[in-house]
N, C-alpha and C positions, 0 to 999 in steps of 0.2 A: 358504495361502500362494500369492501370485499366479504364474501360469505366466510363464516367460521368453519373450522374442520368439522364440527358436529353436524352443521347443515348440510355440507357436502356429502358426508357419509350417509346421511338420511335420504338425500335425493338419489344417491347411487343404490341404496337398498331398494327404493321403489321401482327401479328399472330392472330388477331381477325378474326372469321369466317365471310366470306362475308354474306350480308343480303340475298342473293339469296338461300342460303342453309336454307331452311325453317324448323323449328322445327315442328314436327307433334303436331297438336293442341290438347289441352286437352279437357275434357268435359266442362270446364268453357269457353273455346273459342269457342265452337259450337253455332252458331246462330240459332234462331227459324226456319229459312228457311232450314237449314242443319238437324235439328232435325226432322222437318216434312217429308223431303225428305227420311231420314233414315228410318222413320216408314213406308213409302210407299214401299221403297225397301225390307224391311224386309217382308212385307206382300207378295210381289212377290216372294220372295224366298221360302215361305212356301208352295207353290203349292196348294194343296187341302184345306189347312187351310185358304187360302184367303177368301173363302166363309164364313167361320165360323167367321172370324174377321169383315167382313162387316155386318154379322148378328148381332154381339154383338154391333157393333156401332149403328146399326138401333134400337136395343132394348134400348140402352142407350137414344136415342133421344125419343123413345116412353115413357120412364119412367121420362124423364126431358123435358117437352114442354116448360119450361121456357127458355130454351137455345135459342130458336128463338126470344125472346124478350130482350136478353142481349144487352148492350150498345156496347160490343165489335164487334158484328156483324155489327151495324151501321157503326163503324169506318172501318171495313174491306172493306165494299162497300157502301160508303155513298150516291152514286147516285142511286143505286138500292134500298136501304132503303128509300130514299126520294121519289122514284117513287111509290114503292109498299106498303109502310107502313105509313111513316110520313104524306103525303099529305091527308091521309083519317082520321087522328086523329082529334078528336073534340078538342075545346078549353080546356074543363076541362081535357080531357086525356093528352094533352100537358102540362098543368099545373101540373098534378100529375107525369108525367114523369120527369119534372123539379125538383120537390121535391125529388124524389127518387135519381136522378143522382147528384144533387147539382150544385152549380154555376160552379164549375171547369169542371165538366162533360159536362154540356151544352155548355160552352165556347169552350172546345176542340171539340165537335161535330160540332159546328157552324163553327169553323175554318177549320176542315178537309173538311166539305161539301162545304164551299166557294171555297177552293183551288181545289177541284175536279170539280166544276161547271166552274171555270176559265179555267181549263185544258181541259175540254170538249168543252168549247166555242172556244178555240183556236185550238185545234185538235179534231174535231168531229169524233166519232166513228160510221161508218155505221151499225155495228151490234147491237146497242142498240136502244130501241123504244122511247127513249126520246131525243129530240133535244132542245139545250139551245141557247137562243137569248137574246141580251141585249135590254132592254127597254129604252125608251127615257130619263127616269129619272136615268139611270145608272144601275138599278137592273138587275140581270140575271134571265130570266124567262124560265121555263121548258114547253115544248110543247110535248104532247103525239102524237107519229106517228101512232099508231095502237090502237085498242080497246082491246088489250089483257088484260089489267088490268083496265077496265072501272068502276068497282065497288069494294067496300071494301072486299067483301068475296072472289071474284076471285084473287084480288091483293094479299091477305094474303095467299091463297093457292099456288099461284105463288112463293111468297117468301119462304114459307116453304119447297116447292119442291126444289127450287135452293139451299137453305142453307143445305138442307138434302143431296143432291148430292155432295156439297162441302165438307161436313163433312165425307161422306163415302170415298171419294177420299183421305182424309188426308190433306186437304188444310187449315185447321184451325191451323195456326202457333202458336196460343196462347193457344192450348188445348193439354194436356198431353195424347196422344193416348194409351201409355202404361197402363194407369189405366183402360182402357176399353179392349184393345186387349188381354191383359194377364189375364183377370178376368172372370172366368167361371160363375160368378154370373149373367152375362148378357146373358147366354145361355137360350134360350126358351125350357124349359124342357119338355113340352108337345109336342113340335115340334120334338125335338131330339128322344123322345120315339116313336112318330109316324114313323119316318124314320127307326128306328131300327126294329120296328115291320114289316114294309114294306119289308125291306131287308131280315129278317128272312122268311117271306112267299115266297119271290121270290126264295130263295135258297132251298126251300123244293123240294124233288124229287116226282114227281106225282106217285101215287099209284093206281093200279087197284083193283076193288072190287072183292070178291069172293076168289077163290084160287089162284088168281094172274095171270090167263090166260085171255088174252083179248078175248071177245067174240063178235059176230055180233050183229046187232041192234035187231034181233029176240030173242036174249037171248040164242040161241042154238049155240053151239061151232061150228065154220066154219072149214071145211077141205079142 
């Protein structure tokens, strides 16, 4: 007796692979976090090339100082940016920043910063130098615990140093590190040439003067 359409559909449904049998992710399924960690693992596997890759990343930052002023960095760590950069900006500088980022960019930064402050207020982190307290009018105020960033210059130097270390580690999930890690244009040519010259000199065999026989300090051959 032939099966009905309903029975056939039921049997076909039972043959569907369970959801637990995951399909290997494609490149489109790779998250920014996975991309960043893969870049870091790739650098570990290269062994000696690890130093070269970090040198290329440092060279990129030297050639692109504007990186440290990008809006993406503020969103990556809004509390640190607020402590080391934003609080030292003048009214004119904030106005200029607002024009450059636009209304949407400013709104996004304000939202992210507010959420981060609320999180810090509810779950204080003892490892950061800034403490957040709620004022009587409801506003969340930041209070500096130390004098590490007491002036604009020191604060900016601290910001650049922290963001440099973050970049060298490969923690900027919005940055395509392959454009730097695999690009020999970011090699320091003069430094590379200096290292090759030092290696060449170190590998040379010492030679004796004269006929090749060592002599005493008096210049007369010792017996």
